[in-house]
C-alpha positions as CSV (number, residue, x, y, z in Angstrom):
1,M,-79.5,-188.9,-9.8
2,N,-82.9,-190.1,-8.9
3,G,-83.9,-192.7,-6.2
4,I,-84.3,-195.7,-8.5
5,D,-80.9,-195.2,-10.1
6,F,-79.3,-194.6,-6.7
7,I,-80.8,-197.8,-5.4
8,A,-79.3,-199.7,-8.4
9,Q,-76.1,-198.0,-7.8
10,I,-76.3,-199.7,-4.0
11,L,-77.1,-202.9,-5.2
12,K,-74.1,-202.7,-7.8
13,Q,-72.0,-201.7,-4.8
14,E,-73.2,-204.6,-2.8
15,G,-72.1,-207.1,-5.5
16,V,-75.5,-207.9,-6.9
17,E,-75.2,-209.8,-10.2
18,W,-78.7,-210.5,-11.3
19,M,-82.2,-209.9,-10.1
20,S,-85.4,-212.2,-10.4
21,C,-88.3,-210.1,-11.4
22,F,-91.7,-209.8,-13.1
23,P,-92.1,-206.4,-14.7
24,S,-93.0,-204.0,-14.5
25,N,-90.9,-202.0,-11.8
26,P,-88.5,-199.2,-12.7
27,L,-85.7,-200.6,-10.9
28,I,-85.5,-203.3,-13.5
29,T,-84.5,-201.0,-16.3
30,A,-82.1,-198.9,-13.9
31,A,-80.2,-202.2,-12.6
32,A,-80.0,-203.4,-16.2
33,K,-78.3,-200.1,-17.3
34,I,-75.4,-200.6,-14.8
35,G,-74.8,-204.5,-15.5
36,I,-77.4,-206.3,-13.2
37,R,-79.0,-208.9,-15.1
38,P,-82.8,-209.0,-14.8
39,I,-84.3,-212.5,-15.1
40,A,-88.1,-212.5,-15.9
41,F,-90.1,-215.2,-14.1
42,R,-93.5,-216.3,-15.1
43,H,-95.2,-215.4,-11.8
44,E,-94.0,-213.2,-9.1
45,R,-94.0,-216.4,-6.4
46,G,-91.4,-217.9,-8.6
47,A,-89.3,-214.8,-9.0
48,I,-89.3,-214.5,-4.9
49,M,-88.7,-218.3,-4.7
50,A,-85.4,-218.1,-7.1
51,A,-84.1,-215.3,-5.1
52,D,-84.8,-217.6,-2.0
53,G,-82.6,-220.4,-3.9
54,Y,-79.9,-218.1,-4.4
55,S,-79.7,-216.8,-0.9
56,R,-79.6,-220.4,0.5
57,M,-76.4,-221.1,-1.4
58,G,-75.0,-217.8,-0.2
59,D,-74.4,-218.4,3.6
60,R,-75.3,-214.6,4.1
61,Q,-72.5,-213.4,2.0
62,R,-74.7,-213.1,-1.4
63,F,-78.4,-212.6,-1.4
64,G,-81.1,-213.0,-4.0
65,V,-82.7,-209.9,-4.7
66,A,-86.1,-209.6,-6.4
67,A,-88.4,-206.7,-8.0
68,V,-92.1,-207.0,-8.6
69,Q,-94.6,-204.3,-9.7
70,S,-97.2,-202.9,-7.5
71,Q,-100.7,-204.0,-6.4
72,A,-101.1,-207.4,-8.0
73,G,-97.4,-208.3,-8.4
74,A,-97.2,-207.4,-4.7
75,E,-100.0,-209.5,-3.7
76,N,-98.6,-212.5,-5.9
77,A,-95.3,-212.4,-4.1
78,M,-96.8,-213.1,-0.8
79,G,-96.3,-216.9,-1.1
80,G,-92.8,-216.8,-1.9
81,L,-92.4,-214.1,1.0
82,A,-94.0,-216.8,3.4
83,Q,-91.7,-219.5,2.2
84,A,-88.7,-217.6,3.1
85,F,-89.8,-216.3,6.2
86,A,-90.7,-219.6,7.6
87,D,-87.2,-221.1,6.6
88,N,-85.3,-218.0,7.7
89,I,-84.1,-217.0,4.5
90,P,-82.7,-213.6,3.9
91,I,-83.7,-212.2,0.6
92,L,-84.3,-208.7,-0.7
93,V,-87.5,-207.6,-2.4
94,F,-88.5,-204.5,-4.0
95,V,-92.1,-204.1,-4.7
96,G,-93.8,-201.1,-6.4
97,G,-95.6,-198.9,-4.3
98,N,-98.4,-196.3,-5.0
99,A,-98.2,-192.4,-5.0
100,L,-98.0,-190.7,-1.8
101,D,-101.8,-189.3,-2.3
102,R,-103.1,-192.9,-2.8
103,L,-101.6,-194.6,0.4
104,G,-104.1,-195.8,2.7
105,V,-106.9,-195.6,0.1
106,R,-108.7,-199.0,-0.6
107,P,-108.1,-201.0,-2.3
108,N,-104.4,-200.1,-3.0
109,F,-102.2,-202.4,-1.6
110,S,-99.4,-201.4,0.8
111,A,-96.6,-203.5,1.6
112,V,-95.9,-201.7,4.7
113,Q,-99.3,-202.6,6.2
114,S,-99.9,-205.9,4.5
115,Y,-96.5,-207.6,5.0
116,Q,-96.4,-207.2,8.7
117,G,-95.9,-210.7,10.3
118,W,-94.8,-212.0,6.7
119,V,-91.2,-210.8,6.5
120,K,-88.6,-209.7,9.0
121,Q,-88.3,-206.2,7.9
122,V,-90.4,-203.7,5.3
123,E,-90.0,-200.1,4.7
124,A,-91.3,-197.7,2.4
125,I,-89.5,-194.7,1.0
126,Y,-91.3,-191.7,1.6
127,T,-88.5,-189.0,0.8
128,P,-85.9,-189.1,-1.7
129,S,-83.2,-188.3,0.8
130,Q,-84.4,-191.5,2.8
131,V,-83.0,-194.1,-0.1
132,G,-79.4,-194.3,1.5
133,D,-80.7,-195.1,5.1
134,V,-83.5,-197.3,3.9
135,M,-81.1,-199.5,1.8
136,R,-78.2,-199.5,4.7
137,R,-80.9,-200.9,7.3
138,A,-82.0,-203.3,4.7
139,F,-78.4,-205.0,4.2
140,H,-78.0,-204.7,7.8
141,A,-81.1,-206.7,8.5
142,L,-80.0,-209.2,5.8
143,R,-76.4,-209.8,7.3
144,N,-77.4,-209.7,10.8
145,G,-79.9,-211.2,13.5
146,R,-82.6,-213.5,12.7
147,P,-82.4,-214.4,9.0
148,G,-85.5,-213.6,6.8
149,P,-86.9,-211.5,3.7
150,V,-86.4,-207.8,3.6
151,V,-88.9,-205.9,1.6
152,V,-88.3,-202.2,0.5
153,E,-91.4,-200.6,-1.2
154,L,-90.8,-198.1,-3.9
155,T,-93.2,-195.2,-3.6
156,V,-93.7,-194.3,-7.2
157,D,-93.7,-190.8,-7.3
158,V,-90.9,-190.2,-4.7
159,C,-88.6,-192.8,-6.2
160,G,-88.5,-191.0,-9.3
161,Q,-87.5,-187.8,-8.0
162,E,-83.8,-186.6,-7.6
163,V,-81.8,-187.6,-4.5
164,P,-80.1,-184.5,-2.7
165,E,-76.3,-184.6,-3.4
166,A,-75.5,-184.6,0.4
167,A,-77.7,-187.7,0.6
168,R,-76.3,-189.8,-2.0
169,V,-74.0,-191.6,0.6
170,Y,-74.2,-195.4,1.2
171,K,-71.8,-197.3,3.4
172,S,-72.4,-201.0,3.2
173,P,-73.0,-202.7,6.9
174,K,-70.9,-205.6,7.9
175,L,-71.7,-209.0,9.3
176,A,-71.2,-208.6,13.3
177,R,-70.8,-212.2,14.6
178,Q,-71.8,-212.7,18.5
179,A,-70.4,-215.4,20.5
180,P,-72.3,-216.9,23.4
181,E,-71.4,-216.1,27.0
182,S,-68.5,-218.3,28.2
183,G,-70.2,-219.5,31.3
184,D,-73.0,-220.9,29.1
185,I,-70.3,-222.4,27.1
186,Q,-68.6,-224.1,30.0
187,A,-72.0,-225.4,31.1
188,A,-72.7,-227.0,27.9
189,A,-69.1,-228.4,27.6
190,K,-69.6,-230.1,31.0
191,A,-73.0,-231.3,29.8
192,L,-71.6,-233.0,26.8
193,I,-68.8,-234.7,28.6
194,A,-70.7,-236.0,31.4
195,A,-73.4,-237.4,28.8
196,K,-74.2,-240.9,28.5
197,R,-75.6,-241.0,24.9
198,P,-75.3,-237.5,23.3
199,V,-76.9,-236.4,19.8
200,I,-76.1,-233.3,18.0
201,W,-79.4,-231.8,16.0
202,A,-77.8,-229.9,13.3
203,G,-79.9,-227.1,11.6
204,A,-79.6,-224.9,8.6
205,G,-77.6,-222.4,10.7
206,V,-74.6,-224.8,10.6
207,L,-74.3,-224.1,6.7
208,A,-75.2,-220.5,6.9
209,A,-72.3,-220.0,9.2
210,G,-69.9,-221.9,7.0
211,A,-69.4,-224.3,10.2
212,T,-69.6,-227.7,8.6
213,A,-66.0,-228.8,9.1
214,D,-66.1,-227.4,12.7
215,L,-69.3,-229.6,13.3
216,R,-67.5,-232.5,12.2
217,A,-64.7,-231.7,14.4
218,L,-67.0,-231.5,17.3
219,A,-68.8,-234.6,16.6
220,E,-65.4,-236.6,16.4
221,L,-64.1,-234.8,19.6
222,T,-67.0,-235.9,21.7
223,A,-68.0,-239.2,19.9
224,T,-71.6,-237.8,19.3
225,P,-73.7,-238.9,16.2
226,V,-75.2,-236.1,14.3
227,F,-78.7,-235.8,13.1
228,A,-79.4,-233.1,10.3
229,T,-83.0,-231.5,10.2
230,M,-84.5,-231.2,6.5
231,P,-83.1,-227.5,6.1
232,G,-79.6,-228.8,7.6
233,K,-79.4,-231.4,5.5
234,S,-75.8,-231.7,4.1
235,A,-74.5,-229.8,7.3
236,I,-72.3,-233.2,7.7
237,D,-71.2,-235.5,5.0
238,E,-73.8,-238.3,5.5
239,R,-71.0,-241.0,4.5
240,H,-69.3,-240.2,7.9
241,P,-69.6,-242.9,10.4
242,L,-71.1,-240.4,12.8
243,A,-73.9,-239.2,10.3
244,L,-77.3,-240.7,11.3
245,G,-79.2,-239.1,8.4
246,A,-81.7,-236.3,8.0
247,G,-85.0,-236.2,8.8
248,S,-88.6,-234.3,7.9
249,G,-91.7,-236.3,9.0
250,T,-89.8,-239.2,7.8
251,T,-86.2,-240.2,8.8
252,T,-83.8,-242.9,9.3
253,L,-83.8,-245.4,11.8
254,A,-80.6,-244.4,13.1
255,A,-81.9,-240.8,13.7
256,H,-84.8,-242.1,15.3
257,R,-83.3,-244.3,17.8
258,W,-80.7,-241.5,18.7
259,L,-83.4,-238.8,19.1
260,T,-85.5,-241.1,21.3
261,E,-82.9,-242.6,23.5
262,S,-80.3,-239.5,23.9
263,D,-80.1,-237.9,27.3
264,V,-78.3,-235.0,26.0
265,L,-79.1,-232.9,22.8
266,L,-77.1,-230.4,21.4
267,A,-79.1,-228.2,18.9
268,L,-76.8,-226.1,16.7
269,G,-77.9,-223.5,14.4
270,S,-81.5,-224.5,14.6
271,S,-85.0,-222.9,15.6
272,L,-86.2,-226.2,16.9
273,T,-89.5,-225.4,15.8
274,R,-92.2,-228.2,15.9
275,S,-93.7,-228.9,12.7
276,P,-95.3,-231.9,10.8
277,Y,-92.3,-231.8,8.7
278,G,-89.8,-232.3,11.2
279,Q,-89.0,-234.5,13.9
280,R,-90.0,-234.1,17.6
281,I,-87.6,-234.2,20.6
282,G,-88.6,-236.7,23.2
283,A,-89.1,-235.9,26.9
284,G,-86.8,-236.2,29.5
285,K,-83.3,-234.7,27.7
286,T,-81.0,-232.2,28.6
287,I,-81.3,-229.6,25.9
288,I,-78.3,-227.3,24.9
289,H,-80.0,-225.1,22.1
290,N,-77.8,-222.8,19.8
291,S,-79.5,-220.0,17.9
292,A,-78.4,-216.8,16.3
293,N,-82.1,-215.6,17.3
294,P,-82.8,-215.5,21.1
295,D,-86.5,-215.8,20.3
296,D,-85.7,-219.3,18.9
297,L,-84.8,-220.2,22.7
298,N,-87.8,-221.8,24.8
299,K,-90.2,-221.2,21.9
300,D,-91.3,-224.7,21.1
301,E,-88.6,-226.5,23.5
302,A,-87.5,-225.8,27.0
303,A,-83.7,-225.1,26.8
304,D,-81.7,-226.3,29.8
305,I,-78.5,-224.4,28.6
306,G,-79.0,-221.7,26.1
307,L,-76.2,-220.7,23.7
308,V,-77.2,-217.4,21.5
309,G,-74.9,-216.6,19.0
310,D,-73.4,-217.5,15.7
311,T,-73.0,-221.3,15.1
312,L,-69.5,-221.1,13.9
313,L,-68.3,-219.2,17.0
314,T,-70.4,-221.4,19.3
315,I,-68.9,-224.6,18.0
316,R,-65.2,-223.2,18.2
317,A,-65.9,-222.2,21.8
318,L,-67.3,-225.7,22.6
319,I,-64.4,-227.4,21.0
320,A,-61.9,-225.2,22.8
321,A,-63.9,-225.8,26.1
322,I,-64.2,-229.5,26.0
323,E,-60.4,-230.0,25.0
324,A,-59.4,-227.5,28.0
325,E,-61.6,-229.8,30.4
326,T,-60.3,-233.2,28.7
327,G,-56.5,-232.3,28.1
328,G,-57.1,-232.4,24.6
329,K,-58.6,-235.9,24.6
330,G,-62.1,-235.5,24.0
331,C,-64.7,-237.7,25.3
332,G,-66.7,-240.7,24.5
333,D,-65.7,-244.1,22.7
334,R,-65.8,-243.2,19.2
335,K,-65.2,-246.5,17.8
336,A,-67.9,-248.1,19.8
337,V,-70.4,-245.3,18.7
338,E,-69.5,-245.6,15.1
339,A,-69.9,-249.3,15.3
340,E,-73.4,-249.0,16.8
341,V,-74.5,-246.4,14.1
342,A,-73.3,-248.6,11.3
343,S,-75.0,-251.5,12.9
344,V,-78.3,-249.6,12.9
345,K,-78.0,-248.3,9.6
346,A,-77.6,-251.8,8.2
347,E,-80.5,-252.8,10.0
348,W,-82.7,-250.2,8.3
349,M,-81.2,-250.5,4.8
350,A,-81.8,-254.3,5.0
351,E,-85.4,-253.7,5.3
352,W,-85.4,-250.9,2.3
353,A,-82.8,-252.4,0.0
354,P,-85.3,-254.4,-1.8
355,V,-87.6,-251.3,-2.5
356,L,-84.7,-249.2,-3.5
357,A,-83.6,-252.0,-6.0
358,S,-87.1,-252.7,-7.1
359,D,-87.6,-252.8,-11.3
360,A,-91.6,-252.7,-10.7
361,E,-93.6,-250.7,-13.2
362,P,-95.0,-248.3,-12.5
363,I,-91.4,-247.3,-11.3
364,P,-91.4,-246.6,-7.4
365,Y,-90.3,-243.4,-5.9
366,Y,-87.6,-245.0,-4.1
367,R,-86.0,-246.7,-7.2
368,V,-85.7,-243.4,-8.6
369,I,-83.9,-242.1,-5.4
370,Q,-81.5,-244.9,-5.6
371,A,-80.9,-244.0,-9.3
372,L,-79.8,-240.4,-8.2
373,N,-77.5,-241.7,-5.5
374,D,-76.0,-244.1,-8.2
375,T,-75.4,-241.7,-11.3
376,L,-74.9,-238.6,-9.9
377,D,-71.5,-237.1,-9.1
378,L,-72.6,-236.2,-5.4
379,E,-69.8,-233.6,-4.6
380,N,-70.6,-231.9,-8.0
381,S,-74.5,-231.7,-7.8
382,I,-77.1,-230.0,-6.1
383,V,-80.7,-231.8,-5.5
384,T,-83.7,-230.5,-3.9
385,H,-87.1,-231.8,-3.5
386,D,-90.7,-230.5,-3.8
387,A,-93.3,-230.7,-1.4
388,G,-95.3,-233.8,-0.3
389,A,-94.6,-237.3,-1.4
390,P,-91.1,-236.5,-3.2
391,R,-89.8,-234.8,0.3
392,D,-91.1,-237.5,2.4
393,T,-89.3,-240.2,0.5
394,I,-86.1,-238.6,-0.7
395,V,-85.1,-236.8,2.7
396,P,-84.1,-240.1,4.3
397,F,-82.7,-241.7,1.4
398,Y,-80.7,-239.4,-0.9
399,T,-77.1,-239.1,0.3
400,A,-76.1,-235.4,1.0
401,T,-72.1,-234.9,0.9
402,T,-70.7,-231.5,0.8
403,P,-72.4,-228.1,2.1
404,H,-75.3,-227.5,-0.1
405,S,-75.3,-230.5,-2.2
406,Y,-78.6,-231.1,-1.0
407,I,-81.2,-228.1,-0.4
408,G,-83.8,-229.3,1.9
409,W,-86.8,-226.9,3.1
410,G,-90.2,-226.9,4.1
411,K,-91.5,-225.3,7.3
412,T,-94.4,-224.1,5.1
413,T,-94.6,-226.2,2.0
414,H,-95.5,-224.5,-1.1
415,L,-95.8,-226.9,-4.0
416,G,-93.8,-225.9,-7.1
417,F,-91.0,-224.5,-5.1
418,G,-88.4,-226.8,-6.5
419,I,-88.2,-225.3,-9.9
420,P,-87.6,-221.7,-9.3
421,L,-85.5,-222.8,-6.0
422,M,-83.2,-224.7,-8.5
423,I,-82.9,-221.9,-10.6
424,G,-81.6,-219.7,-8.3
425,A,-79.1,-222.1,-6.9
426,K,-78.0,-222.8,-10.8
427,M,-77.4,-219.1,-10.9
428,A,-75.3,-219.3,-7.7
429,A,-73.3,-222.1,-8.8
430,P,-73.4,-222.6,-12.7
431,D,-70.8,-225.3,-12.8
432,K,-73.1,-227.8,-10.7
433,F,-75.5,-230.1,-11.7
434,C,-78.9,-229.0,-10.5
435,L,-81.8,-231.3,-10.1
436,N,-85.3,-231.1,-8.2
437,L,-87.7,-234.0,-7.9
438,M,-91.2,-233.0,-7.9
439,G,-94.6,-234.7,-8.5
440,D,-96.9,-233.8,-11.3
441,G,-99.2,-231.6,-8.8
442,A,-96.3,-229.5,-7.8
443,F,-95.6,-229.0,-11.9
444,G,-99.0,-227.7,-12.1
445,M,-97.9,-224.7,-9.8
446,S,-94.8,-223.7,-11.4
447,G,-94.0,-225.8,-14.5
448,T,-94.1,-222.8,-17.0
449,D,-90.8,-221.7,-15.0
450,I,-89.4,-224.7,-17.3
451,E,-89.5,-221.8,-19.9
452,T,-87.7,-219.3,-17.8
453,A,-84.6,-221.6,-16.9
454,A,-84.5,-222.7,-20.7
455,R,-84.6,-218.7,-21.7
456,S,-82.1,-217.7,-19.1
457,G,-79.5,-220.4,-19.8
458,A,-79.8,-221.6,-15.9
459,A,-79.7,-225.1,-17.3
460,I,-81.4,-227.4,-14.6
461,T,-82.9,-230.8,-14.7
462,T,-86.4,-231.8,-13.3
463,V,-87.2,-235.2,-12.7
464,L,-91.1,-235.4,-12.5
465,L,-92.9,-238.3,-11.0
466,N,-96.2,-238.7,-13.1
467,N,-98.6,-240.9,-11.4
468,S,-101.5,-238.9,-12.7
469,A,-102.3,-238.2,-9.1
470,M,-101.7,-236.3,-6.1
471,A,-99.8,-238.8,-4.2
472,T,-100.1,-237.4,-0.9
473,Y,-103.7,-237.3,-0.9
474,S,-104.7,-240.3,-2.9
475,G,-104.1,-243.2,-0.9
476,P,-106.6,-244.7,1.6
477,T,-104.9,-243.1,4.6
478,R,-103.6,-239.9,3.0
479,G,-104.8,-236.5,3.4
480,T,-108.4,-235.4,4.1
481,I,-109.7,-236.0,0.8
482,G,-112.9,-238.8,1.2
483,E,-113.3,-241.5,-1.0
484,E,-116.4,-239.8,-2.6
485,A,-114.4,-236.9,-3.8
486,R,-111.8,-239.3,-5.1
487,Q,-113.9,-242.0,-6.8
488,T,-116.8,-240.2,-8.0
489,Y,-115.3,-236.7,-9.1
490,G,-111.6,-237.4,-9.4
491,V,-110.6,-234.4,-7.2
492,S,-106.8,-235.8,-6.5
493,T,-106.3,-237.0,-10.2
494,M,-104.5,-235.2,-13.0
495,H,-103.1,-235.9,-16.5
496,G,-100.6,-234.7,-18.8
497,D,-97.6,-235.2,-21.3
498,Y,-95.2,-233.3,-19.3
499,A,-91.9,-234.1,-21.4
500,K,-94.1,-232.7,-24.3
501,I,-94.9,-229.6,-22.3
502,A,-91.3,-229.2,-21.5
503,E,-90.3,-229.3,-25.2
504,G,-92.9,-226.8,-26.1
505,M,-91.2,-224.3,-23.8
506,G,-87.7,-225.0,-24.9
507,A,-86.4,-227.6,-23.1
508,V,-85.8,-231.3,-23.6
509,G,-88.2,-233.7,-22.5
510,I,-87.3,-237.3,-21.9
511,K,-89.7,-240.3,-21.0
512,V,-88.9,-243.0,-18.5
513,T,-91.1,-245.8,-18.0
514,K,-88.8,-248.6,-16.8
515,A,-86.0,-248.6,-14.1
516,S,-83.2,-249.6,-16.4
517,E,-84.0,-246.2,-18.5
518,L,-83.3,-244.0,-15.3
519,A,-79.4,-244.1,-15.1
520,P,-79.1,-243.3,-19.1
521,A,-81.6,-240.5,-18.5
522,L,-79.9,-238.9,-15.6
523,K,-76.6,-239.2,-17.7
524,E,-77.9,-237.6,-20.7
525,A,-79.4,-234.9,-18.6
526,Q,-76.1,-234.0,-17.1
527,R,-74.7,-234.0,-20.7
528,L,-77.3,-231.9,-22.1
529,N,-77.2,-229.4,-19.0
530,A,-73.4,-229.0,-19.3
531,A,-74.2,-228.0,-22.8
532,G,-76.8,-225.3,-21.7
533,R,-79.9,-227.1,-22.3
534,T,-82.8,-227.6,-19.5
535,V,-84.0,-231.1,-19.2
536,L,-87.4,-232.6,-17.8
537,I,-87.1,-236.3,-17.2
538,E,-90.9,-237.9,-16.7
539,V,-90.9,-240.9,-14.8
540,Q,-94.0,-243.1,-14.9
541,A,-94.1,-243.6,-11.3
542,N,-96.6,-245.5,-8.8
543,V,-98.7,-243.9,-6.1
544,E,-96.2,-244.4,-3.4
545,E,-97.7,-245.3,0.0
546,R,-94.4,-246.4,1.9
547,R,-92.6,-244.1,4.1
548,S,-90.0,-244.4,6.6
549,R,-91.7,-243.2,9.5
550,F,-91.2,-244.7,13.5
């Protein structure tokens, strides 16, 4: 058995069922021979992003796997790797490597050299006997510690050689959950009990740890409202009376008010990274910070109490400590807090209700988002946004319910992420209705993977907001593009018949020009997806300037 076949066997042992790819890589054929399905994307970046989407649904139990060729393939993959690294997503990527005698020879690409700082871990295979050890370290890194992409470089002449029989041994590494120190838990519990106006900041780590039910229990026990970060959106059902909503650069009034006025902030499963695509934490707060990665603590925010460890174990330890301190009664006036949250939500929605219900033409973004809320089966749908205006408008207003019913992303913001991301999500949850909201600028980055969705049977729906412009950069106060470039040379304008393009790639194209057509189009998309057809709904949209910012 050669090295490539041994790797394929290990993937099978680890439960891998499919692999995104862009030929050529010998692992693709080796995997196919033993029943691991390869799905070819139209660009390497898309293949990496689809693996990313699958891993986001996997909660460190299932991992997206991608294989790309050497040189240009490895180079093209870097954008997808950067996105996964920024958002702490564990994916396994195999890149083709040069022969041993060509390593380090310019201009040959070396993943081991070039990917440093872009991934969590990267190794090359230099001898056939290394294969099992490299793969064990790879899966250990996927399951444990700070999440992130793991890369294995397949040195071409080595991996084709026979693996010595004695080295054909592979033991699957397990997830090792760590809990914070008991003294830190006690200190955190006392701080929460003493808090006059606490708030919970829920990150993606809550989802990855499978801790959503425990988060709700902690919030109810302590009468503490919950804000979800953009990656953490769906960590709590946003219909819950203690849910404040989610935030990117935009957010809800309730979230803004508690983040501003709180005296104790409990961050759970979050890196607390300062970003233009996140909310800021005001001064003068006691910050209790939980993360599985100790490097997150005191990175951007000073932690008064650090809780390094698995988020599920952390929440359960906090609940036990608070119950012990309060005789099982918990703390805070839950009814009063819930009433205040409801009042602030009502105030905010009164301001935005006319926009959400508008029948104006071209169609406002917010009218599209309201149609999603009104039409979709929220518990059985998975929705994501693309970068730019779709992200800024949907994050505060779309209602996330069950875990991963919404996939938020974007510490780095690659246009076009939504289509391959949703293909990966569909592979993880084939019974769910999977929809991404994107602009026409984003479509230009990954639109050809509509064909990948149609060809592979990963039937997804794309709602494309067509305003013939890059909305984030087209208004008078948006971006850094000046009027000369916009007006004289049309730098931020673009055109296309996207429904027709989708039809030409094997999908169903639907055009929507009136608000009254939104609900029928979404219902038809759900029907067609259930029948295995990929759909693109092209909405004639406005250039939306309004944002829920404070």
